[in-house]
PLY file of the C-alpha trace (Angstrom):
ply
format ascii 1.0
element vertex 143
property float x
property float y
property float z
element edge 142
property int vertex1
property int vertex2
end_header
108.78 194.75 -60.45
107.72 191.20 -60.22
104.27 189.66 -59.64
103.32 189.79 -55.99
103.62 186.73 -53.71
100.31 185.26 -52.75
100.79 186.75 -49.26
101.39 190.22 -50.56
98.54 189.87 -53.08
96.21 188.90 -50.34
97.28 191.73 -48.12
96.83 194.37 -51.02
93.49 192.86 -51.85
92.37 193.26 -48.23
93.56 196.88 -48.35
91.42 197.59 -51.40
88.41 195.88 -49.76
88.95 197.89 -46.50
89.18 201.05 -48.57
86.04 200.40 -50.70
83.80 199.28 -47.78
84.89 202.14 -45.55
84.22 204.62 -48.30
80.83 203.27 -48.96
80.15 203.48 -45.16
81.58 206.97 -45.16
83.91 205.84 -42.33
86.54 208.66 -42.63
89.22 207.47 -40.39
89.12 203.90 -41.69
89.57 205.45 -45.20
92.43 207.61 -44.05
94.13 204.56 -42.36
94.46 203.03 -45.84
96.86 205.78 -46.87
100.27 207.03 -45.92
100.38 210.62 -44.57
101.70 212.11 -47.92
99.26 210.11 -50.15
97.00 211.57 -52.76
93.71 210.55 -54.50
92.75 211.77 -58.01
89.51 211.43 -59.81
88.44 213.00 -63.19
85.03 213.66 -61.54
86.02 214.97 -58.10
89.66 216.31 -58.59
92.80 215.77 -56.55
93.00 215.48 -52.79
96.39 215.39 -51.02
97.52 214.06 -47.58
95.31 212.91 -44.83
93.52 216.26 -44.65
92.63 215.96 -48.42
91.48 212.39 -47.99
89.28 213.45 -45.11
87.74 216.14 -47.38
87.22 213.53 -50.06
85.29 211.30 -47.67
83.24 214.29 -46.40
82.21 215.07 -49.99
81.28 211.49 -50.54
79.31 211.62 -47.23
77.44 214.75 -48.22
76.48 213.32 -51.69
75.16 210.21 -49.93
73.33 212.19 -47.25
71.85 214.77 -49.68
70.59 212.09 -52.09
69.54 209.65 -49.38
71.41 207.03 -51.30
73.98 204.32 -50.84
77.35 203.92 -52.83
78.80 200.51 -53.66
82.33 200.26 -54.95
82.82 196.81 -56.54
86.32 195.82 -57.26
87.74 192.90 -59.44
90.65 191.75 -61.48
93.34 192.92 -59.10
96.90 192.82 -60.40
99.83 193.51 -58.07
103.54 193.83 -58.67
106.09 194.38 -55.86
109.70 195.47 -55.52
110.80 195.35 -51.90
108.65 197.69 -49.82
106.97 199.23 -52.85
104.07 197.90 -55.04
101.93 198.96 -57.98
98.29 197.61 -58.22
95.48 197.98 -60.70
91.95 196.77 -60.52
88.60 197.23 -62.26
85.97 199.33 -60.57
82.16 199.39 -60.80
80.75 202.30 -58.94
76.99 202.06 -58.15
74.60 204.54 -56.49
71.21 203.45 -55.16
68.57 206.06 -54.44
65.01 205.30 -53.51
65.30 201.69 -54.69
66.80 202.45 -58.03
70.43 201.53 -58.69
72.56 203.32 -61.30
76.06 202.38 -62.56
77.89 205.69 -62.59
80.64 204.34 -64.71
83.02 201.42 -64.94
86.72 202.21 -64.52
90.04 201.27 -63.17
92.10 202.15 -60.14
95.83 202.71 -60.62
97.67 202.69 -57.31
101.11 202.90 -55.84
101.72 201.38 -52.41
104.30 201.22 -49.68
104.70 198.68 -46.88
104.73 200.69 -43.61
105.15 198.85 -40.39
104.55 195.54 -42.11
101.26 196.70 -43.60
100.49 197.89 -47.21
99.24 201.44 -47.51
98.30 203.47 -50.56
100.74 206.26 -51.62
98.52 207.14 -54.55
95.13 206.21 -55.82
93.97 207.42 -59.16
90.80 206.35 -60.86
90.36 206.27 -64.62
86.69 206.17 -65.66
85.48 204.60 -68.96
83.14 207.59 -69.29
82.81 210.88 -67.45
79.67 211.76 -65.56
78.50 214.57 -63.42
78.86 214.00 -59.65
75.43 212.79 -58.40
75.03 216.04 -56.48
75.40 218.11 -59.62
73.63 216.06 -62.16
0 1
1 2
2 3
3 4
4 5
5 6
6 7
7 8
8 9
9 10
10 11
11 12
12 13
13 14
14 15
15 16
16 17
17 18
18 19
19 20
20 21
21 22
22 23
23 24
24 25
25 26
26 27
27 28
28 29
29 30
30 31
31 32
32 33
33 34
34 35
35 36
36 37
37 38
38 39
39 40
40 41
41 42
42 43
43 44
44 45
45 46
46 47
47 48
48 49
49 50
50 51
51 52
52 53
53 54
54 55
55 56
56 57
57 58
58 59
59 60
60 61
61 62
62 63
63 64
64 65
65 66
66 67
67 68
68 69
69 70
70 71
71 72
72 73
73 74
74 75
75 76
76 77
77 78
78 79
79 80
80 81
81 82
82 83
83 84
84 85
85 86
86 87
87 88
88 89
89 90
90 91
91 92
92 93
93 94
94 95
95 96
96 97
97 98
98 99
99 100
100 101
101 102
102 103
103 104
104 105
105 106
106 107
107 108
108 109
109 110
110 111
111 112
112 113
113 114
114 115
115 116
116 117
117 118
118 119
119 120
120 121
121 122
122 123
123 124
124 125
125 126
126 127
127 128
128 129
129 130
130 131
131 132
132 133
133 134
134 135
135 136
136 137
137 138
138 139
139 140
140 141
141 142
């Protein structure tokens, strides 16, 4: 793999932003649209979710935590690195995951996304998204 062109880097960056902001808004179909049908998500806190049905379940869980706690998640991404080879890519970026409840903001844990992508119909989509947290924590609905 080689470093992404500026155009591909920008498109992958946009995909990460669309994913993070849709997840924070609990916009299920916008999150699902960021993934290929056979994609998977894995988290040391929440587990593994496979395919579009699994990704919908992942967003539903995020929505339930947000609604039960009356809070707001903010996923902040930085330091994106992308390498491509034809219609495939790998990408990594840093993650800061915040939860605000009743005016109090808590950093859940810094971490890093490790992702594989495919270009489908001219657009980059995730085929996998794993998060590696610097420290484990209980999900906010169990802590």
